[in-house]
N, C-alpha and C positions, 0 to 999 in steps of 0.2 A: 772108558775109552776116551772121554774128553780129557781126563787127567793125563793120559798118556800123550795125547796131542799137545797139551800144554807143555809137558816135559820135553817133547821133541823140539818144539819151537824155542823153548828156553835155552836148550843146549846148542842149537844151531847158530852158526855165524854167517853162512852163505846159503840162503834158501832160494831154490828155484821154485817159482810158483807157476803152474800151468793152469790156465782158466778156460772155461767153456761157457756156453749160453746160460747155464744154471746160476751163474753169479749175477746175471743181469735181469732175471725175471722180476726181482723186487723193484727194479727201476721201470717196470712196465713194458719191457722188451720181451717178446715171446721166445720160447725155446724152439728154434727152427726144426729140430729133429724129434721133438716130443710128439705125443699122440695128437695134439692139435697144432703141430708145428707148421710153419709157413710152407715147407717143401711138400707137405701132404696136400696142399690146396693150390699150389702155384707151380707152373712149369718154368723152370729157370731158363734164362737165355745164355747159351754157351758162348764162349769167347770168340770162336771162329764165326758164329752167327752174327755177333755184334760187329765184327770187323768187316763182314762181307754183305750185310743186308741192312738197308736203311729202315726197313719195317721192323726188324728185330732190334735195332738200336732204339727205335721209337718205343717198342714194347719195354725194353730195359729201362729207359728213362721214365716211362710211366710207372713202372713198378717202384723204382727208387724214389720218385716223387711222392707216391702214396705212402711209402715207408717213412719218408722224412716228415710228412704231414702228421702221421700217426705217432711216431716215436722220436722225431727229431729233437723234441724238447726234453727227452729223458735226462735225468740227473744221476750222478753216481750215488750208490747206496753204501751201507755200512761195510760191506765186504771190500769194495774198492777203497774206501777211506782207511780201513784197518790195514790194508796192504801198504798204503802210503806211510802209515805210522811205523810199520816194520822197516821201511826204507829209511826213514828219518833216524832210526837208531842203528843204521848200517847193518841190518840183518838180511837184506835182499840182494841176492846175486843177480837175478833177472826175473821179471814177470813176462811170461810167454803166453800170449792169448790167441785163441781161435776167433775171438769176437771181433766184429767190424764196427761196433757201436762207438768206439772212441772213449768209453767211460773211464778206462784206466788213466788215460792222459788227462781227461777233464778233472779227475779226482786229484791229480798232482803227481802221479808216477812220472819220473823223469824220463826223457827220451833215451838216455844212455842205459836205463834199467828196464826198457820196454821193447819187446819184440811183438809186433802185430802180424802174425804169420799170414793171415788172410787179408791184411790191409785194413783200411779205415774208410767209413762213410763220411768222415768229417773233412775230407779233402777231395778235390777233383783233380784227375791227372790226365794230361794229354798222352795219347798212345803213340805219338810220334816224337815230340821233343821232351816229354816227361816233365814239363813244367806243372807245378801244382798251384791250385787256387782255391778260394773259398766256394762252398757249394751254392749258396743262395742266389747269387746273380745268374748262375746257369739254370737253376730251377725256374727263376723268374722268366728267363728267356723262353724256356720250354713251355711254361704255362701260357705264355702270350702267343707263341708261334706254332707250337706242336711239333717243331722240328728239333731233332737231336742237335745240341750245340756243338760248335766247332771251336778249336783253338785258333789263336791269331796266326799260327803257322799253317793252318788248314787241317791239322790232325783231328782225329775223333777224340772227344772228351768223354770220360766216364768216371764215376766215383772210384777212388783209389783202393778198390777191393780186388781180390783175386776171384775172377769168375770161374765157373765150371769150364774145364778144358784149358785154363790159363796156367802157365808155369808159376810155381812159387818163386819168390825172390831168393836166389842162391845166397846172397850176402846176409839176409835176415835169418835164413835157416842156419847158416854157419854161426851167427851170433848165438842162436838158441842152443845149438849143440855144444859150442864152446862153454856156455854157462853151465850146461848140464855136466860137463866134464870137471868143472870147478866146484860145484855146489856140495854142501854136506847134508842137505835135506831137500828132497823133492816132494812137493805137494800138488796134487791134481784136484782142482776145485770146480765143481759144477760142470763136469764134462763126462760124456758117455765113453770117451776115449776110443771111438770107432773110426775117426777120420785120420787117415795116414797120408803123408808121413808125419803130420803134426803130432799125433799121439805117441810117436816113437821117441819124442824128446825126453819126457821123464823116464822112460825105460832105459835110455842111454845112461842116465845117471846111476841106475841100479847095477849096471855092469861092474861098477867099482865097489859095490856093496853099500852104496848110499841108502839110508832109510827112505822109504817111499810111502807117503800117506795119500789116500784117496777119500775125499768127502763129496758125496753126490747122492741125490735122491733117486733111487732106482739103480738098476744093474749097470755095470760098465764092462767093457771088454777086457779089463785088466784084473777083475775081481779074483780070479782063481790062480793068478800068478804067484809063485812062491816068493818072489822078490817084493811083494807088497808087505810092508811092515804093519800098517794100520789101515783098516777099511771102516769108514763110518757112513752108514746109510741114513741120510736125512737132509734137511734144508740147510744149505751152506750158510745162508744169512742168519739162521738161528744158532749156528754152531761156531763158525770161524771167528767172527769179530770178538765174541766173548772169550774164546780161547786165546786169541792174540792179546787181548787186554790183560788177561791173567799172566801170560808169559812176560809181558812187558813190566808187570808189577812185581814179578818174582825177584 
């Protein structure tokens, strides 16, 4: 199965890579939807709650501050770096990620080759004027005052992630589907493929007969689809970087 993965990567020229939380666990970031996932122990703050309740904005900022203190220093791992190597030899059409940890960008994936469907924790965005800024000054203000920070325009500030109940960015989804329409190989890495519409991106590529590879530890929602070319059950970090290195050496 690894040999077949190597062959598919070697033959491809425009790879769509779809990534989930499973690629970041080696960087110390927990799988949100796994057995010990964050959403099993934490009640999320919905977007309308954030926008209408100062108490829920305070809850949200407290959660994000705890996350930043625990995982904010996380570094890209070999999976992130291997995908950058694929980009450098012009084999990447797009990296589409569900992750908000910003590790693809930190590893060196270029902005024009990256779609962060659910946003990023590495920037703060005003919900009124949409200006973005670095997180730490706002966390420092929150630690000192306990009040959710405000933009200079008076708008509410929040990490630039898509909250529950918040609409995905139409322009970013369009970029993802456009890339799926152009790719000649789709790879889903470290995702259970249960969150839609994000998980429909690699499926869109298969409508043209594009080969589709899934590498994930544990079951995914796409495992039984006839359009899946190759399914490997295992640790993405133990499988994918080595396969990419072999493909690049071929």
